[in-house]
N, C-alpha and C positions, 0 to 999 in steps of 0.2 A: 620187424619192429620190436624194440625192446622196451619193456615197461620197468620202471623203477618203483620199487615198493619202499615207502618210507617206514622205517622202524623206529619206535620210540626208544630213546636211550636215556640212561641216567649215569651220572658220574659220582662215584663213591670213593673217597680217599684217593682222588686223582686218577682213578681208573674208570674208563667208560664201559658200560654194560648195556647190552640190548635187553630191555625189560622182559620181553617174551621168552628169552633164553634162561631167565632166572627161575629157580624152583618156586613153586606156588607159595610155600611158606615165607620165603624171602619177599616175594611181591606183596603178600598180605601184610607183612611187617612194615614194609615201606609205606603202604597206604595208611596203616594205623599211625605211623609216625607223622605222616603229613597231616592227618586229621588232628592229632594232638597239637602240632605246631599251629594249625589254623585256629584251633580252640584257644590256644595261648594268646594269639594275636587279637582275637575277638575280646577276650577278657582284658587285655591291656587297653584296648580302645574304650571299653566300658569304664575302666578305672579312670582314664583320662576325662571321659564325660562326667563322671561322678565328681572329680576334682573341680572341673569348671563350674558345674552346678552348685557345688558346695560353696565355692568362692562367691558366686552370684547371690546365693541365699544369705551368706554371712554379711555381704555388703547391704543387702536389702534389710536385714534385721538391724544392722548398725544404723542405717539411715532412719529407720522407723523409731529406734530408741533415742536417737539424737533429736528427732522432732518432739518426742514425748518428754524427755528429760533435759534437753539442752546438750551442749557439747562435752560435758564432763564424762560421758560414757565412752569417749574415744580411748582414753587411757586404759580403762579396765578391759576394753575389747582387745586392744593390742596385747595386754598381758595374757588374756585367754588364748589368743591365736598362737603366741609363743609357747605356751605351756602344753599345747596339743601335741600328742605323740603321733609320729608318722610311722607306718609300718611298711 
């Protein structure tokens, strides 16, 4: 009876490597890079949530001001939104 051992592999620059055959420093660097990439993704998702919530709150403020002052606040609000800088 022959047992097949599955070995984890990684492809770097088009070449396949068995992870356990790589030097410890290289494996640690790969893990560190993966953690940074995951962190970047989490931050991008947070920024998307912030954008959605900002839009929601801007609309809520606009509606509240329209109720308070009438419809003349629409034009000034559009000017404010266009003048906002995006980073």
